N, C-alpha and C positions, 0 to 999 in steps of 0.2 A: 372476617369473623361473622358468623351467622347472627342475624338479629333475633333476640329471644323475645317472644311476645308474652310479656308478663301479665297483661291485664285480663286476657280471656281465660276463663277457667275451663280446661279441657274436660269434657264430660266422660269420654269413654276410658275405661281403665287401661293402664299400660304398665308394663313391669318397670318402666323408667319413671322415677318420681322427680318432680321439680321442687326444690327447697328454697324458700326465700327468707330474707332478713337474717342471714347468718352473721353473727358478730365477727369482726375482722380478725380477732385473735384465735378463732376456733381452728383446730387442726383437722387433718384428714381422718384420723382415727376417731375423733369425736363425732364427726358426721356419720361415718360408717356405723358407729355404735348405735345410732338411732334405728338402723335397719336390722342389726344382728338378732334381736329377739324373735324376729318374724320369719327368718329364713336366711339363705345364703345371699350375701351381697356380691354381685359379680363385676360391677364397675362403678367408677366414681369420676365425675368431672367437677372440679372446684372452679368457680368464677369469682375469685376473691374481690376483684374491683367492683363487681356488681352485688356482692354479698349474697350470691346465689350458688347453688350446686345442683347437679343432676346425679341421682343415685339409681343404679340399675340393680334390681333384684333378680334372682335366678328364675322366678316364676311370677306370672301375673297374679296368681292366688296370694303369694306372699305380699305383693305390693298392695292388693286390695285389703288384706288383713291389716297391714300397717296403716293405710289411710283411714280405715274404719276405726282403728284404735286411737290414732292421734287426732281425729277430727273433734271429738268431744273433749279430749285431754291433751291440749296443746303441749308439745315438748319444749323444754327450755335448754339452751346452751349458754353457759356463762351468764345465767340470769335473764337472758332475753328470749322472748317467744320466737319459735321458728315455725313457718307455715309450710305445709306440705300439700301438694296436689299432683294429679297425674300429669305427665308431660305429653306433648304431642308426638314425641319421639317414641318409636317402638323398641329401639335398642340404642346403645351408645357406641359410636365408633371413635375411639380416642387414640388409635395406634400412632398416628402421625402427629399428634398434638404435642407441643413443648410442655415442659413442667408436669409431665404425668408420672415421673419417677416416684415421687413421694406417695401419690395416690396408689400406685401399683404395689409399692412396698407395704403400705398400710393394709391393702387388701390381702396380700399374701400372708401377712402376719395374722390377720383375723382368721383367714381360712385355716391356717396352720393351727391356731388355737382351737378352732371348732373341731378339727379332726384330731385334737389331742396332742399335737406335737409341741415341743418346747423350743423349736428353732426360732420362735417368734420374737421373743423379747430381743433377740439379737437383731433381727430384721428391723425392728422398730428403732433399736439403739443406733444402727447405722444411719437411719434416715433422720434421727433426731426427733422422732415423733413423740416419744413418751418422755414425760418429765423424769429426770434422773432420780434414783433413790426411792422410787415408790415401792412400798413393801406389799405384803399380802394381808396386813392387818388393817381393818377399818375401825374407826371410832364413830359410833352412831349415837346421835342425840334424838330422842323422840319428844316432840313438842305437842301441846294441846292434847293431853292424854285423857280423852273421855272414856276410853275403855282400857283395861289393863292390857299391856303388851307382854306376853310371856316369851320365854326362851324358844318355845315351840313355834310361836308366831314368827319370830325373827328367822328361825331356821327355814320355815316354809317359804318366806319371802325371798331370802337371800340364796337359798340352794338352787333357785332357778338359773343362777348365773355361774354355777360351778360347784365344786366339792367343798363344803364347809367343814373345816376340821374342828374348830373350837369356838365356843361363845362364852363370854362372861357378862352378866348384867349387874348393874349397881345404880345407886342414886347418889348424885354428887351435885352440890349447889342447888338442891331441890329440883334437879333435872334427872329424868330417866335416861341412863346411858348404857351403852353396850360396847364391848370390844369383840370383833369377829374376825377369825383368821381363815383365809382360803388356802387351798393347796397351791395356788398359783397367783402371782401378782396380777396377771392379766384378768383373772376372774374378778379380783378386787377392783381393778380399774373399770371394767364394764359395769359391775354392780353399782359403783359410785356414780358413773355417768347416767345410768338408767334410773336409779332410785332417788338420788339426792333431790330433795324438794317435793317428792311425791308423798301422798298420804296413804296409810294402810287402810283406813276406813274413810268413807266419804266425809270430807270436812273436818277430820280430826286425825290424831296420831301421825303427825307429819315428820318425815325423816330428814335429818341434817347429817351428812356423811363427810368425813375427812379421812385422810390416811393417818394412821397412828404412827408415833415415833418408834413404837415397839416393833421388833422384827418377828417376834414369836410370843405366844401366850403360854403361860404355865397354869395348868388346871389340876388342882389337888383332889377335888370331889366332883362326882357327877350328881348334881341335884338341880333344884329349880333356879339356882343362881349361876351355876357354871356347868359346863359340859365339855368333855373331850370325846368327840365322836369316834376317835380312833382307838380308844381304850375302854373296854367294857369292865375292866377289873377294878376301876377306882371305887373307893368307898363313897357312900352317899353323904357322909358327914352327919352331924347330930340333929340337923334342924327338922327333917321330916322323915316319914317312913321311906324305905328304899323303893327304887323303881320296880315295877312288877317284872318278873323274869321275862315275860313275853316281850315287853318293851325293850328290856336290856338286850335281848337277842336281836331285835330288829336293828339296834344301834350298830350291829356289826356290818350291816349291809350298806350299800350306797344309798338306797332309797329308804329313808327312815320312815316308819309308819307311826304317826302319833295317834293316840286315841282321839277320836273326833270330839271336839269339845262343844259345849252347849250351843244350840242353834240360835239364830239371831232374831231380834225383834225387827228384822227387815232392814238392818243397816246394810246398804249395798257396798260391795267392794269398790273402792274409789277408782281402781284401774280396770274396771270391767270394759267389755267392748261396746261400741255403739251397736244397739240392737236394730236400728231402724233401716239398715241398708238392704233388708230383704235377703241377707245371706245367713246361712247357718253360722252361729258364733263358734269359730274354731278354737280349739285349745292351741295356744301358740307353742310351737315346738321350742323347748328349751328355755322359755322365759315369759314373764309378764302376762300369763293367761289372765290372771287377775291377781292382785296382790294377795288377797286372803278372802276366803269365802264365808267364813262363819264369824260370829260375834258373840261376846259374852251375853249371858241371859239378861234381858231387860224387859220391862213391861210398861204398859201405859205410855205416857209421854216419856221417852227414854231418858229419865233423869236418874243419875247415879247419886246415891247419898253423898252429900258434901260437895257435889259438883253443881254449879249453877246450870240452869237450862241452857241448851245450845244457843250461843249468841247468834246474831245475824238476822237476816231478813226472812220474813215468811211470805212475802208477796212476789209472785212470778209475773213476768211479762211473757205472754204467749202470742206469737205472731205467725203470719202466713196462714191464717185460718181461711176456710172457705165460707164467705159471708152468706152464701145462699143456704148453707146447711147447718151452720153452728148456732147453738142457742146457749144462754147462760146455764140452763138445765143440763145440756149435753156436756159442757165443760165441768159442771159440778159432779156429774156421774163419773166421767173419765178420770179426772184428777182425784176424785174420791177413792179410787182404787189404792192410792199411795199415801193417803192422809185425809184428815177431816177438813173439807173446804168450808171456810167461813163466809167468804163473799166472792162474787164474780161480777166483773164489769166489762161488757163489750163496748169498745169505743164507738160513740155515735158517728163521728166524722170519718172514722176509718175502721170499718167492721171486721177487717182482717186481723185486728189487734185486740187483745183482751188482757185484763189483770185478774189474777186468781190469787186470793189470800188463803193460805193454809193455816192450820192450828199452830204450827211452829216451824222453825228454820230447818229442822231435821227432815220433816215431812216434805218441805219445799224442795230440799236437795234430792230427796228420794224421787219426787215427781219428775224433776229435771233429768235425773240419770236414767229413768225408764221411758219418758215420753218424748224427750227432745229427739227429733229425727224420725219419729213415727209418721206414717201416712194416715191422715184422717180426712175423709171426704175428698180424696183425690189430691190433697196437698201435703207436702212434708212440713209437719208442725215444728216450730222452733220454741223452746222454752228456756228462759234464763231468769236470773234474779232481777227484779224491777228496782228502780231507784226509789220508788214509793215505799213507805213503811206500813201503809194501811190503805184499804180501798174505801174511799169516802162514799157514803150513801147520799142520794140526791136530797136536797132540802124539800120541805113541804111545798107542794104546789109547783115544783120545778118539773118540767117535762123530761121524761127519761125514756119513753118508748119501751119500757120493760127490759132495758138492757143491763140494769144493775140489780142484782138480787142478793139478799142477805140470807145465808143458810146456817147462821150460827146455831140455831136451835133445831136443825133438821133431824128428824128421827132416822134418816138414812146414813148417818155417820157410822163408819165401820170401826173406828178406833177409840170410841168413847170409853169402853170398859177396859180398865187396866188388865193386862194379862190375857186379853181376848185372843182366841185362836187366829183371828185375822192377821195378827202381827207375824205369825209364822208362814202365812200364805200370800206373801207379796212376791209376785213374779212379773217378769217383763211381759209386755203384750205378746200373745201367742195365738196361733190359729185354733188351739183347743181351749174351750171354756169349761169351767167347773160350775155346775148348776146345783143349787140346793134349795131346800124348803118346798119340794114338789109334793102336792097332795096325792094320796093313794089313787084317786080316780083318773089322774092324768097319764096318758099312754105315750109310748115312744112316738107314735104318729102325731099325736097332739103337739108334742114338742117340736118334731121335725117341721110340721106345718107352720108353727108359730115362727120359727127361725127363717123358714123360706119366705114367709110373708114380709120379712124386712129386707128381702133381696139377697139373702145368704144362700150359698150352696152347701148342703149338708153332706160331708164326706163320710162321717162315721158317727155312731152314737152308742153309748152303753150306760146302763144303770149300774150303780155300785151294787155288788152282790149282797153285802151285809146290810145295806141301807138304801131302800128304794126311794128315799127322799132326796137322794143325790145322784148326779149323772155327769158324764163327760160328753161334750159334743164337739166334733171337729169340723171346722168350716173351711171354705175354699182358700182363704188367705188370712194373714194377720190383720189386714185392713178390714176385711169383712167382720172379723171377730170384734174389732174395736167398735165398729158401727153397731153390731148386734148387742154388745154390752151396753152401749149408750142407750139404745132403744128399749132393751128388755130387762135391764136390772130393775127390780121392784115391780115388774109386770104382775098384774092381778090374775092369778090362776084360778080364782074361785075358792070356795070353802075357807075363806079368810087366810089364804096363803099367798104371799107375794114372793115371786121368784128372785133368788139371789144369784148374781152372776159374777164370776171373777176369772182372771186368766189362770190357766193351769200350767204346771211344768211337765205334766204327763202327756203322753200321746196315746192314741187308742190303737 
């Protein structure tokens, strides 16, 4: 048997992934299900005694997407975290290995499912891989309901795993619950595997999913509480006005188009991709692109009437910083894109580490989801929640070397005003920056020269047609844009105008 070198993390991508710490009672189908949303799984080798497995994807691209997805959002099997990295192998040769029959049966079953054949459940049954008696109806409980979860939200989340036929939502024991029926039990199985324990929005609306004892759902009305997507002719019931005809027509198709609902105050999808890998963020074929992209309207500190402020910690531990280049002000400006920074402390004994205190836990979570894994001054920044609840200021007369700063009353906070436009303009770091507050006398060349003076390469520039106070500038890379934002946000352009810089989702 080959020795597997578990300690050294292979750097170069491979379509073979090495999975560690797999609980002993996990079966082949469950391991394969981790890869299914990202593309075709072509081989599997389970090393049960070592709690490890090797999973081969059809393409390196699918493997990279999967690793980028699971690095910030560790997957769980049977309640235990499973760790995924690239393997040193470029492909798996398992033809002559014993005990591969179950893995091959599970793979055939999954591939049959993906190509829409139903021969699968039998293939699984023969191998004893699937639990008996699992139906196609799931019971879903949503905990920590900071935002209302509608029937449309559930449809958008669950339809990534197959054709959803019916949904009923209700409140029971003060819990928001739903019953959801798929066309096929395998879809229900994969949805449960992938979504159980995940959150629809970062830090809230967590899904707990079981199989229901019901084999089928009966829906009498198509309205906000129940829907049968196979029947357009059902009445709406008395509770609300009926569906608009255009929406009703859309229900007839496989891809249901819901009216886009109000944009977010910047609550990120909890299942978004890691942005920092320098790869375009691909839409995952068939599943898990991100659970949901929009959030109910909210403003100011996202507090919903009657719901206490988001609990949890607002202090971040930021590590792997470049001590030559980073300053408290730089961290204040960068983290200030995602919330109001109150205090920053760079550690005197280890200047690669810093604490950043945000206005609240929601903003802290937002900063982590956008900045963890970004390259800043040549290093990949890590951001997680700190065990500290606050950043202490130095006592009078205590030497601090200017490494701790209090920004509580800074005029540069972007999110002080409730309902500020800034809430709608929170985007991941990008090579294109949005500039505003430009005085009339400043020209394209002035701005290009300004950005080039910070070491950026300017690839493109354009003023907004309607409003010459605003412009887009595209730089050579995301990292260049991060540095330019840190250095030039609030730069004095004269005539009492200070430049405002933020990341843009647009390209030029």
